[in-house]
N, C-alpha and C positions, 0 to 999 in steps of 0.2 A: 394444466401444464402447457407451455407454449409449443407450437408445432416444430420449432427448430431445436428444442432442447431434448437431448437424448441421454437419459440417465441409465447407468448400469444398475438395474434393480435387483440383481442377484445379491443375496446376503444383506437384505435391508428390511426394516420394519417401519410401518406407518401408524402413527397414533391419530385417532379421529379428532382429538382436541388437545390443546396444550394444557398441561396441569396448571400453568401459570400464564393466563392471558397477557398479551403484550399491549400496553396502552397505545391506541392510535393505529394498530396494525390488525388487519383482517387476516388471520392465519388460516390458510387452507388446510394444512396438515403439519404434523411434526414428525420428521423422518429421522431414523437412526440407521447407521451402517455397521455391520459386523466386520469391521476392518480394524487392524491394529491402530491405524492413525486416527480412527474416529471413535474409539471406545469412550463412552461416557459423554459424548457430544451429541447435542440435539440440533437439528436443522429445521428452522421454522420457515415453511414455504408461504410467501406472501405475494400479493399482486400489487405492483407499483402503479401509482397514478401517473408518474412522470419518470423519465429516464435521464434527461439532461438537467443538471443542476447549474443554475446561473450563479457565478461568483464575480459580479461586476467590479471592475477596477482592480482586479487581482494584480499583484506585483510579480506573480510567477510567470507571466507571459501567456496566460490562457484565461478565458472568461467562462469556460464550460467544463464540467466534470461529469463522469459517470461512475457510480459505485454499485457493483453487482451484489455486494454483501454488506451486512452490518455485523461487526464482530469478526474475529480472525483467529484461526486455530494455530497460527504461527507462534502465538503467545510471547511475543517480544516484550520484555519487561519495561521498556521505555516508550511503548507505542503511544503516539499522540491521540489516537482515536478512542482510546479506552473510555474517556468520560462520556462519549455519546451513548453508551449503554444505560446510563442512569435515566434517560428519558423513556426507556422501556421498562422502568422499575427493576432493572437488573444492575448488578454491581460492575465496577470497572476492573475488577480482578478476575476471579475464576469464571464468572458469567460471561465476560467479554470473550473468553477463550473457548467456552463450551456451549453457549447459546447463540447460534449463528443464524442470522436472518438471510434468506435467499430469495431474491426477487425473480421468481420463475418466469414472469411474463415480460421481463425487461426488453428483450430483443424486439418484440412486436410493438411495444410502446415507443421504443426508439425509432423504429421505421416510420411510424405515424408522425412523430415530431420532426423528423428530418424531411418529410414531404411538405411541410408547411412553407408557403411562399416567403415567410419572414426569415427562414433559416438562411444564414449568410455564409455557411461553410467555414466557420471559425474553428480554430484548433480546439480539440477536445482532449482532456487529460483523464486517464484512467489509472486508478491506483493511488489517488491522492489521500484516501482515507484508510481503506483496508485493501489487502492484496487481492487483485483479481485472479491470481493464479495460486491462491491457497489450495490446500489439498482437495476440497470438495469440488472445485472447478473441474477436476478430472472426472467427476460423476455427472455434474449438471451440464457441462459443456456450453456455457452461456457465451463465452468470448467469441467463438467462431461466427455465430450469427450477428453479434454486435459489430465485429470488424467488417463483416460483409455489408451490413447496413451503412456503416460509415464510408466504406469504399465506394459503394454504389451512389452515395450522396456526395461524392468528391469532397469529403471532409478529412482534414489531416488529424492525426492522432499521436499522442505521446503517452507511453505506458511506463509505469514504475512497478517493479516487482522484486521479490527475493527468490523467485523460483525459475529454474530452467524449463519448467513446463511451458513457458512462452514459446519454446522451440517447436512445440506441436503446431503452432500457427505461423511458422516462419514463411511459408509460401504466401500466405495472405499479407504478411508484413512486407515481403519483397515487392509484391504487386502494388501495395499502397505507397511504399517508398518511391516507386517509379512514377507515381501519379500525384495525388494531392500531398503525400508526404507521411512518413511514419518514423517514430523513434521508439526504441525499447530500452529502458534504462534499468540497470540492476543495482540494488542496494547491497553493498558488501562492507559492513562495518569493520570486520576483522578477519584475519586468517588464523588467529590463535584458536586452537581447538577448545581449550578450556573456556575461554571467554565466549566463544561462539555458542557452545553447548549450554552455558549457564544463562546467557542473556537472550538467546533466540532458540529455545529448546526444540521447536518443531519446524524449523526451516531447513531447506536443502543445504548441503555442504557449500561453504563459500567458494571453494575452488570449482565446483560444478557451475556456480553462477558466473565465474570468470570464463569458463569454457563456453558458456552460453553467449557471453559478450563476443568472444572470438568467432563463434559460428554466425551470429547475427551480422557482425562486421564483414565477414567474408561474403555475405550475400548482399552487401550494399545497403544494409539497414543501419542507420545511425544508432549507436548504443553507447551510453555513458555509464560511469561507475560512480555511485554515491557512497563515500566513506563516512557514513553517519548513522547514528551520532557518535562522536568521539567522547569517551567517558574517562575522566581522570582516574588513573590507577588501574583501569580495566583493559582498555584497548588502545592506549596512547603511547605504547613503547615505540620510540622513533624508528628503530631498526625494523620492526614488524610493519609499521605504516609505510616505510620506504619500500619494503618488499611488495606490499600490496599495490602501491602506485606503479612500481616497475612492472608487475604482472599485468596490471590494467593496460599499460601502454603496449606491452607485448601482445595483448589480446586485441589490440586495435581500437581501444575505447576512444570515442570522439571527444570525451571530456571526463575529468575527474573533479569532484567537488566534495567538500566536507563542512561540517559544523559541529559545535559542541552540544552536549546533552541539554535539553530543555525539560523542566519538571513542572508542568502546569496542572493545577487542580488535583484530581484523584491520582494522576500519574505519579505525583510525588509520593503518595502513600504506598502505592504498589511498589515503586522502585525502592523506597526505604525499607519496606518489608522484605524485599528480596535481598537488600544489603545485609539486613539483620541475620538472614539465613545463610547466605553465601559468602559475604565479605564484611563481617562485622568490624574488621580492622579499618575499613574505609569510612565508617559512619562519622567519626569526628571531622574528617576532612570534608565530607559532603555537607554536614551541618554548617560548617563554616562557609563553604562555597555558595550554598543556597540559602543562607540566613536571611538575606534581604530581598531576594527575587527568585523567580522561576528560571531565570537565565544566569549563566555564569558571569562572574565579574569580567570586565573588559580585558584585563591583563591575561586572565586564564583563557578566555575565548581566543585572543590573538595567538597565544602560545599553541593552542590546539590547531587552529587554522593554519599556522605556519608549518605544521607537520605535513600537510597536504597542500602543496602549492597548486591551487586550482588552475586548470588549463582547459582549453578547448580548441577545436579546429573545425573549419568549414561549417560554422554554425548557420543553420537555416531557420526560418521562422517557425517551423513545426517542431523544433527540437526543444530541449529543456530550457533553452533561452537563458533568462536571468535567474534561474532557479537557485543557484548557489547563494546569491546575495539575499534572496527572499527567504530561504530556509534559515540562513544565519540570523536574519532579523527576527521574524516571528511568524506564527501560523496565521492563515487567513481568518478573519472574523467569521463566526458561524453563519451558515445559510440553511434554508429549510430542505429537508429530505422528504419529499412528498410521497406518501403511500396512501393506500385505501384508508379512508377514515380521516380523523383529525391529523394535523401535522404532528409528527412523532417527536419533534424537538429539534434543536439546533444540531447541525452537522459541522464538526470542526474540520476544516480543510487543512491538510498538511502534506508534506511530500515524503514522509516515511512513517 
């Protein structure tokens, strides 16, 4: 365990070995927590070979990312990162939500990489694959030493999350915003209680996320709102979207962006399985919309994007930058996610 990681070990158990070894990963131990949010979930502690992932030529405005975890307990049914679990011989459905890889030594590895003379202090994005503030971050506390390392190396950061847990680190973000730069962006696809609970079953309340935007903004930390993905018949009611955009403005959001749902690879199977359980009435519509592509037809995409008239103010180079157009286009091609042992497989970069 890294020296900067302080885990609350009360009410937890450790297994000496994983019952199912993960290809390419040297698993130190498999930990479980006796907490309601973690029942039935296993956390595989691994030691990463690298912390900074290079995504050269990214259209998103950044060339470097950090991902503390693989898999996400938020269990969002549309999550782009789900297919990455197949490279661990795990499935993109339940395993993605319940077999979580934790890179316990990432802060130390990051510090070493930032000390290299070749490091040019480029913008680093965190949360492009899985949420850095998902539930277990409250136990492992990896983000504080990661942010400290970036701040000491005078490196700007842009974070994307669905959790107000980011406010735990608000003092750090305020210091970084006044120095090299920092932005913390919240994904808020809907305010509708039914749609939220169905599509993002283990995420914090959407209004709590907007409250986090207001708190971040009040401290001089640039914070945007991403209303994405917009899903036809699920969270695209114009009145509700208007209310969300209005509240984002009231919260002081520096920008608001949106895009329609993408269904690539195994995500399509997971999402259609969810439709069959929760919204069978929408299956014919979705079969038609996604009959030819993982992306919505242009006319439908334009309709959804028109619901959120994207805007931004005082954009600086360390903010989300051109993220709106990039997300609306397509996810970044895969890059390697280096860990102890062989490369575990491609890592799909996305912004939600």
